[in-house]
C-alpha positions as CSV (number, residue, x, y, z in Angstrom):
1,M,0.0,0.0,0.0
2,K,2.8,2.4,0.9
3,N,4.6,1.6,-2.4
4,L,1.3,2.4,-4.3
5,I,1.0,5.8,-2.6
6,I,4.6,6.7,-3.3
7,A,4.3,5.6,-7.0
8,S,1.1,7.6,-7.3
9,L,2.8,10.7,-5.9
10,L,5.8,10.2,-8.1
11,I,3.5,10.0,-11.2
12,L,1.6,13.1,-10.2
13,F,4.8,15.0,-9.5
14,T,6.4,14.0,-12.8
15,S,3.3,14.8,-14.9
16,S,2.8,18.2,-13.2
17,C,6.4,19.2,-13.9
18,S,5.8,18.6,-17.6
19,I,3.9,21.9,-17.8
20,F,7.2,23.7,-17.1
21,N,8.5,22.4,-20.5
22,S,5.6,24.2,-22.3
23,L,4.7,27.7,-23.2
24,Y,1.3,29.0,-24.3
25,S,0.8,32.4,-25.8
26,T,-1.5,34.4,-28.0
27,T,0.7,37.0,-29.7
28,T,-0.2,40.1,-31.8
29,I,2.2,41.2,-34.5
30,K,2.0,44.8,-36.0
31,P,1.8,45.3,-39.7
32,K,5.2,44.8,-41.5
33,E,6.8,43.5,-38.3
34,S,8.1,40.1,-37.2
35,F,8.0,38.2,-33.9
36,V,11.2,36.3,-33.2
37,L,11.3,33.4,-30.7
38,G,14.6,31.9,-29.6
39,N,17.2,34.3,-30.9
40,N,19.6,33.1,-28.2
41,K,21.5,29.9,-27.4
42,H,19.0,27.1,-26.5
43,G,18.1,23.5,-27.2
44,K,15.5,22.0,-29.5
45,F,11.9,23.0,-29.3
46,S,8.7,22.6,-31.3
47,V,6.0,25.2,-32.0
48,K,2.4,24.5,-32.8
49,I,1.1,27.8,-34.4
50,R,-2.4,28.7,-35.4
51,N,-3.0,31.8,-37.5
52,L,-5.9,33.7,-35.9
53,S,-5.7,36.5,-38.5
54,T,-7.6,37.2,-41.6
55,N,-4.4,37.5,-43.6
56,T,-1.6,35.0,-44.4
57,I,1.5,35.0,-42.3
58,Q,4.9,33.5,-43.0
59,V,7.2,31.6,-40.7
60,H,10.8,30.5,-41.1
61,S,13.9,29.3,-39.2
62,A,16.9,31.6,-38.6
63,P,20.0,30.0,-37.1
64,I,21.6,32.5,-34.6
65,N,24.9,32.3,-36.5
66,G,23.2,33.5,-39.7
67,G,20.9,32.6,-42.5
68,N,17.2,31.8,-43.1
69,H,15.5,28.6,-44.2
70,S,12.3,26.5,-44.1
71,F,9.8,29.3,-45.2
72,I,6.1,28.3,-44.7
73,D,3.0,30.4,-45.5
74,I,0.2,29.9,-43.0
75,K,-3.3,30.9,-44.2
76,P,-6.0,32.3,-41.9
77,N,-7.3,29.7,-39.3
78,E,-4.6,27.2,-40.4
79,S,-2.4,25.4,-37.8
80,I,1.0,23.8,-38.3
81,K,3.6,22.2,-36.1
82,V,7.3,23.0,-36.7
83,K,10.4,21.5,-35.1
84,V,13.1,24.0,-34.4
85,G,16.8,23.1,-34.0
86,R,19.3,24.1,-31.4
87,N,20.4,27.7,-31.5
88,T,17.8,28.6,-34.2
89,A,15.2,31.3,-34.0
90,F,11.6,30.8,-35.1
91,V,10.4,33.9,-37.0
92,I,6.8,34.9,-37.6
93,A,6.5,37.6,-40.2
94,N,3.4,39.8,-40.8
95,D,3.9,41.3,-44.2
96,S,0.3,42.6,-44.4
97,N,-1.1,46.1,-43.6
98,Q,-3.2,44.8,-40.7
99,N,-2.3,43.4,-37.2
100,A,-1.8,39.6,-37.1
101,S,-2.5,37.3,-34.2
102,V,-1.2,33.8,-33.6
103,S,-1.7,31.2,-31.0
104,L,1.5,29.4,-29.9
105,V,2.2,26.2,-28.0
106,V,5.9,25.8,-27.5
107,K,7.4,22.5,-26.1
108,G,10.9,21.5,-25.4
109,D,13.5,24.1,-24.3
110,V,11.4,27.1,-23.4
111,G,14.3,29.3,-22.2
112,L,13.9,31.3,-25.4
113,S,14.3,35.0,-26.0
114,M,11.2,36.8,-27.4
115,G,11.1,40.1,-29.3
116,Y,9.8,42.0,-32.2
117,K,11.7,43.4,-35.2
C-alpha cells in the first residue's frame, strides 16, 4: 500500500512538472513586423502555431549564426507544427497592412528570448 501511494505521488509530480516544458501564448504582430522566438543559445523546441488573423503570415527558421530557411506560409485559421533546432530562432512575419494574431504552443527548451523586429 505504501509503495502504491509513493508511486502515485511520483507519477503526479512527474506529470505536473511537464507543464514547465511548455509555453502557451497568443501574440499580436503589428503590420510589416516580425516576432522572433529563440534568438539566443538554446536546445531544440517545437512550435504549434495557429494563424488567428484574416491574412496569411509567413514563418521561417533563422540560425543565430546567420541565414534563413524553411519558409512556410500559414493561411487564416490554419495550424501547423514546426520543429526548431538548437540555437535557431523561429520567426513569424506579418507582411500585411493589418495586425496579425497567432496562438502558440511551444514545447521543449522554453528558455527562449522573445522580441519584435
